[in-house]
N, C-alpha and C positions, 0 to 999 in steps of 0.2 A: 504494500500500500504506500503510495507516494503522495505527499502533500506539499503545498507551498507554504513557506514561512510567513507569518503575519507580522512579526516584529523583526526588524533588521538591526544589526549592529552598525556602529559608525563606519567601520571598514566596508561592510556590505552596502551601506548607503552611498559611500564614495564610488564604489564600483558601479552601482546601479545608475547613478547620475553622471558618472565620468568626471568627477571633480576630485580635488585634493582634500586632505584632512583639514588643512587650515581653513579653506572655504566652507567645508562642511561644519566645522565647529562654529564659524561665524554665523551661518544660517541657523544652526540648532540652538544657539545662545539667545536668539530673539525671543522675548517673552510672549509674543503674539503667535508663535509657531504652534499650530494646532495638532501636528502629527508627532510631536515628541512625547515619549513616555519615560519618566524618570523613576527608576526603582533603586532606591538608595543612591549610590554614586554612579550607577550605570545609566547611560543614556541610550535609549532604543527608539527606533523610528517605526511607527505604525504604517505599513506599506499601503494599505487601502486608503487611509486618510491622505497620505502623500500623493498617491495617484489622483485622488479627487482634487487636491489642491493644484496639482500640475495641470489637470484638465481645465480647471476654472481659470487659471492664470495664463493659459496659452493664448498667444496673440490671435491665432486662427483656430477655429473649432475643428479639431481632428476627429475623424471617425475611427474608432478602435473596435 
């Protein structure tokens, strides 16, 4: 049984978006960031919320 991860680590987030760790930390430190989940000192990214935010902020409406 294979399933897709719901929460991404910072490294997986960087790979997913094709950005570096510095830019990722800059994006994730924003208090209005809706897709960040903090568990203790760990920072995780909710993939579905991230995808929804990317769709919403896309300049052109992309069909997926």
